[in-house]
Backbone as CSV, one residue per row, in Angstrom:
resi,resn,N_x,N_y,N_z,CA_x,CA_y,CA_z,C_x,C_y,C_z
1,MET,135.974,110.579,52.828,134.479,109.933,52.326,134.111,109.305,53.882
2,ALA,132.810,109.981,54.290,132.248,109.464,55.601,131.735,108.249,55.090
3,ASN,131.892,107.380,56.466,131.166,106.081,56.402,131.847,105.348,55.194
4,ARG,132.861,104.947,55.316,133.688,104.432,54.191,133.268,102.734,54.337
5,ILE,132.543,101.973,53.196,132.168,100.580,53.465,133.291,99.508,53.099
6,ARG,133.163,98.934,54.383,134.273,97.807,54.364,133.947,96.700,53.802
7,VAL,134.604,95.975,52.915,134.032,94.998,52.142,135.270,93.731,52.196
8,LEU,134.773,92.392,52.666,135.808,91.201,52.379,135.370,90.869,50.852
9,LEU,136.740,90.868,50.207,136.511,90.420,48.672,137.041,89.165,48.790
10,ALA,136.458,87.961,48.756,136.759,86.687,48.561,136.875,86.329,47.208
11,ASP,137.896,86.656,46.485,137.926,86.525,45.060,138.796,85.594,44.329
12,ALA,138.472,84.654,43.432,139.301,83.622,42.931,140.580,84.186,42.149
13,ASN,140.563,85.302,41.627,141.373,85.999,40.704,142.715,86.349,41.898
14,ASP,143.723,86.246,41.388,145.147,86.507,42.057,145.116,88.134,41.752
15,PRO,145.564,89.064,42.737,145.561,90.456,42.646,145.990,91.007,41.467
16,GLY,146.889,90.612,40.601,147.425,91.009,39.628,146.428,90.659,38.351
17,GLU,145.939,89.759,38.478,145.127,89.278,37.065,143.788,90.365,36.877
18,GLU,143.211,90.960,38.020,141.920,91.376,37.901,141.988,93.019,38.775
19,PRO,141.711,94.001,38.519,141.753,95.206,38.920,140.797,95.600,40.012
20,LEU,139.709,94.179,40.426,138.736,94.732,41.103,139.035,95.324,42.433
21,GLU,139.803,94.648,43.113,140.274,95.101,44.396,140.646,96.493,44.371
22,SER,141.475,96.882,43.486,141.982,98.138,43.199,140.840,99.359,42.801
23,ALA,139.903,98.741,42.158,138.673,99.622,41.594,137.690,100.084,42.922
24,LEU,137.466,99.049,43.600,136.727,99.283,44.858,137.463,100.367,45.900
25,ARG,138.814,100.214,45.957,139.495,101.095,46.776,139.447,102.502,46.111
26,ALA,139.633,102.692,44.817,139.414,103.993,44.075,138.257,104.514,44.285
27,ARG,136.962,103.631,44.929,135.615,104.201,44.898,135.648,104.553,46.489
28,GLY,136.574,104.389,47.182,136.603,104.788,48.699,136.073,103.729,49.520
29,MET,136.288,102.527,48.910,136.017,101.312,49.781,137.279,100.740,50.650
30,ASP,136.947,100.223,51.956,138.147,99.722,52.523,137.806,98.169,52.437
31,VAL,138.851,97.534,51.495,138.760,96.388,51.045,139.932,95.346,51.822
32,VAL,139.351,94.178,51.952,140.108,93.307,52.545,140.088,92.029,51.557
33,ALA,141.166,91.617,50.855,140.949,90.461,49.924,141.406,89.203,50.309
34,VAL,140.766,87.801,49.911,141.260,86.871,50.281,141.284,85.892,49.153
35,ARG,142.180,84.844,48.992,142.062,83.992,47.879,141.852,82.691,48.286
36,ASP,141.731,82.428,49.514,141.453,81.247,50.355,140.385,81.058,50.937
37,ARG,139.346,80.075,50.340,138.005,79.894,50.643,137.814,79.533,52.045
38,SER,138.953,78.693,52.631,138.903,78.186,54.285,138.946,79.561,55.166
39,ALA,139.588,80.587,54.672,139.991,81.696,55.470,138.617,82.779,55.699
40,VAL,137.769,82.471,54.763,136.598,83.468,54.656,136.009,83.450,56.216
41,ALA,135.432,82.276,56.683,134.790,82.465,58.051,135.658,82.980,59.054
42,SER,136.774,82.636,59.120,137.612,83.148,60.436,137.868,84.480,60.244
43,ILE,138.059,84.912,59.112,138.248,86.695,59.126,137.036,87.323,59.628
44,VAL,135.924,86.672,58.907,134.593,87.249,59.166,134.213,87.375,60.791
45,ALA,134.689,86.200,61.258,134.689,86.090,62.909,135.690,87.164,63.757
46,THR,136.389,87.676,63.256,137.469,88.362,63.947,137.372,89.753,63.350
47,GLU,136.863,90.056,62.218,136.710,91.404,61.780,135.349,91.801,61.448
48,ARG,135.079,92.959,61.526,133.705,93.532,61.026,133.793,94.176,59.574
49,PHE,132.538,93.694,58.792,132.633,93.838,57.376,131.216,94.579,57.407
50,ASP,131.040,95.609,56.287,129.771,96.015,55.775,129.048,95.017,54.852
51,VAL,130.016,94.257,54.072,129.386,93.396,52.949,130.626,92.357,52.703
52,VAL,130.436,91.264,52.410,131.158,90.093,51.910,130.787,89.783,50.587
53,VAL,131.712,89.988,49.634,131.742,89.602,48.205,132.496,88.166,48.173
54,LEU,131.632,87.149,47.651,131.966,85.894,47.471,131.636,85.329,46.135
55,ASP,133.037,85.268,45.520,133.198,84.500,43.988,132.782,83.468,44.318
56,LEU,131.969,82.756,43.292,131.715,81.158,43.272,132.709,80.355,42.867
57,ARG,133.620,80.895,42.183,134.601,80.286,41.549,135.864,79.764,42.740
58,LEU,135.464,80.633,43.566,136.668,80.428,44.898,136.127,79.460,45.615
59,THR,134.556,78.998,45.760,134.087,78.027,46.405,133.867,77.063,45.890
60,ALA,133.874,76.913,44.700,133.284,75.732,43.605,132.068,74.957,44.334
61,ALA,132.418,73.824,44.456,131.319,72.471,45.100,131.046,72.897,46.499
62,SER,131.821,73.683,47.129,131.533,73.959,48.465,130.839,75.376,48.901
63,THR,130.071,76.074,47.885,129.788,77.331,48.352,128.545,77.415,49.295
64,ALA,127.809,76.226,49.435,126.561,76.161,50.764,127.549,76.050,51.957
65,SER,128.457,75.350,51.900,129.214,74.854,53.160,129.931,76.135,53.604
66,THR,130.267,77.218,52.716,130.888,78.369,52.993,130.172,79.320,53.591
67,LEU,128.961,79.413,52.947,127.779,80.296,53.406,127.473,79.875,54.731
68,ARG,127.079,78.676,54.958,126.812,78.069,56.446,127.932,78.796,57.604
69,ASP,129.478,78.570,57.123,130.261,78.914,57.815,130.618,80.349,58.212
70,ILE,130.146,80.921,57.361,129.980,82.628,57.657,129.104,82.919,58.483
71,ARG,127.709,82.204,58.231,126.677,82.538,59.047,126.751,81.826,60.537
72,GLY,127.643,80.713,60.593,127.677,80.323,61.912,128.514,81.351,62.687
73,VAL,129.445,82.296,62.269,129.875,83.284,62.926,129.498,84.831,62.875
74,ASP,128.539,84.934,61.694,128.063,86.531,61.500,126.780,86.189,60.810
75,VAL,125.485,86.246,61.171,124.236,86.458,60.790,123.722,87.778,60.219
76,ALA,124.396,88.602,60.261,124.005,89.951,59.768,124.689,90.281,58.552
77,THR,125.661,90.175,58.470,126.665,90.946,57.206,126.066,90.510,55.882
78,PRO,125.657,91.461,54.930,125.279,91.024,53.692,126.209,90.326,52.933
79,ILE,125.814,89.393,51.950,126.598,88.479,51.323,126.447,88.844,49.914
80,LEU,127.210,89.337,49.122,126.873,89.124,47.539,127.729,88.009,46.831
81,LEU,127.045,87.328,46.200,127.747,86.098,45.170,128.061,87.033,43.636
82,LEU,129.388,86.606,43.527,130.004,86.909,42.039,129.919,85.489,41.149
83,ALA,129.226,85.423,40.177,128.822,84.079,39.393,129.468,84.429,38.130
84,LEU,130.404,83.598,37.432,130.811,83.557,36.199,130.490,82.383,35.642
85,GLY,129.738,82.524,34.513,129.088,81.452,33.732,128.221,80.273,34.601
86,CYS,127.736,80.991,35.612,127.222,80.031,36.519,125.653,79.664,36.126
87,ASP,125.541,78.350,36.515,123.953,77.849,36.321,123.133,78.695,37.070
88,LEU,122.158,79.574,36.517,121.142,80.324,37.413,120.312,79.661,38.351
89,ALA,119.947,78.556,37.996,119.121,77.506,38.975,120.029,77.639,40.300
90,ARG,121.461,77.262,40.046,122.285,77.094,41.311,122.327,78.183,42.259
91,VAL,122.514,79.592,41.606,122.411,80.892,42.116,121.255,81.033,42.764
92,SER,120.252,80.647,42.254,118.642,80.805,42.654,118.763,79.815,44.200
93,GLU,119.415,78.692,44.157,119.266,77.827,45.596,119.940,78.629,46.351
94,LEU,120.936,79.050,46.225,121.875,79.916,47.183,121.389,81.265,47.583
95,LEU,120.446,81.858,46.685,119.928,83.162,47.373,118.904,82.901,48.399
96,ARG,118.281,81.919,48.258,117.044,81.460,49.242,117.523,81.682,50.636
97,PRO,118.684,81.329,51.193,119.068,81.217,52.589,119.245,82.705,52.830
98,GLY,119.342,83.585,52.360,119.516,84.991,52.778,120.644,85.829,52.237
99,VAL,121.168,85.148,51.011,122.060,85.924,50.585,121.590,87.085,49.786
100,ALA,122.338,88.437,50.118,121.685,89.881,49.667,121.266,89.725,48.150
101,ASP,122.369,89.396,47.413,122.122,89.305,46.040,123.373,88.617,45.318
102,PHE,123.027,88.618,43.828,124.299,88.176,42.919,124.435,88.863,42.059
103,VAL,125.824,89.127,41.396,126.197,89.878,40.344,126.951,88.632,39.304
104,LEU,126.406,88.756,37.948,126.918,87.827,37.107,128.080,88.595,36.432
105,ARG,129.230,87.873,36.203,130.580,88.393,35.527,130.445,87.861,34.266
106,PRO,131.256,88.467,33.396,131.649,89.895,33.425,130.483,90.908,33.752
107,CYS,131.128,91.774,34.511,130.025,92.862,34.870,130.913,94.182,34.638
108,GLN,130.389,95.318,34.799,130.815,96.651,34.930,131.107,96.779,36.457
109,THR,132.080,97.146,36.543,132.640,97.456,38.071,131.592,98.304,38.807
110,GLU,130.817,99.505,38.018,129.947,100.371,38.622,128.737,99.356,38.930
111,THR,128.450,98.331,38.268,127.369,97.544,38.746,127.429,96.657,40.064
112,LEU,128.830,96.320,40.259,129.288,95.805,41.336,129.288,96.533,42.543
113,ILE,129.713,97.748,42.384,129.766,98.992,43.558,128.522,99.358,43.833
114,ALA,127.500,99.272,42.874,126.167,99.611,43.250,125.686,98.707,43.981
115,ALA,125.847,97.446,43.724,125.354,96.123,44.491,125.973,96.260,46.070
116,ILE,127.280,96.598,46.006,127.883,96.556,47.391,127.242,97.851,48.070
117,ARG,126.893,99.091,47.464,126.181,99.935,48.209,125.027,99.519,48.859
118,ASP,124.200,99.094,47.963,122.873,98.617,48.323,122.781,97.799,49.257
119,ALA,123.832,96.721,49.190,123.680,95.609,50.243,124.268,96.168,51.540
120,SER,124.999,97.107,51.708,125.485,97.888,52.808,124.493,98.522,53.710
121,GLU,123.567,99.057,52.936,122.524,99.741,53.426,121.274,99.051,53.882
122,ARG,121.139,97.831,53.566,120.210,96.900,54.098,120.219,96.675,55.321
123,GLU,119.096,96.331,55.995,118.890,95.709,57.434,119.759,94.381,57.576
124,SER,119.623,93.747,58.764,120.416,92.521,58.848,119.717,91.383,58.227
125,ARG,120.524,90.577,57.925,120.328,89.042,57.077,119.544,88.032,57.994
126,PRO,118.669,87.319,57.791,118.369,86.032,58.586,119.412,85.112,58.212
127,PRO,119.657,84.359,59.280,120.625,83.269,59.105,120.553,82.437,58.454
128,ILE,121.413,81.757,57.497,121.258,80.629,56.767,121.138,79.326,57.566
129,SER,120.045,78.549,57.081,119.609,77.323,57.883,120.289,76.249,57.737
130,ALA,120.219,75.162,58.239,121.160,74.011,57.946,120.583,73.409,56.788
131,SER,119.589,73.835,56.207,119.129,72.990,54.912,119.650,73.616,53.609
132,VAL,120.822,74.661,53.727,121.280,75.167,52.588,121.703,74.018,51.579
133,PRO,121.294,73.968,50.562,121.691,73.108,49.488,123.275,72.943,49.278
134,GLY,123.625,71.946,49.476,125.307,71.552,49.212,125.590,71.154,47.891
């Protein structure tokens, strides 16, 4: 496949619990998976990704801080939020600062893949301001 999409998957699930990482690879995506919120920004700082997929369960109360950390090292890579049982008002707060989109879990794998492909085709994102709600 030409132009493989490179995805940083910051997912709260262990690799054996959920086939999301495998499903993305099966669709021809190059996936780097992390399970540690604190590692996300440092990986984004050292490697190039087309899309970051950030599970809100991984970041919990520190999602806004994680978004600021990512934008502190990379202002352009689109970020998709994965939300499970999340308050939509909270997701709306996080979308304002430049997050590309969100996907509610549980979702069809094809829904997430379509969102990743769409985000990877978008132009650069504006940086997240210091006023991101925390």
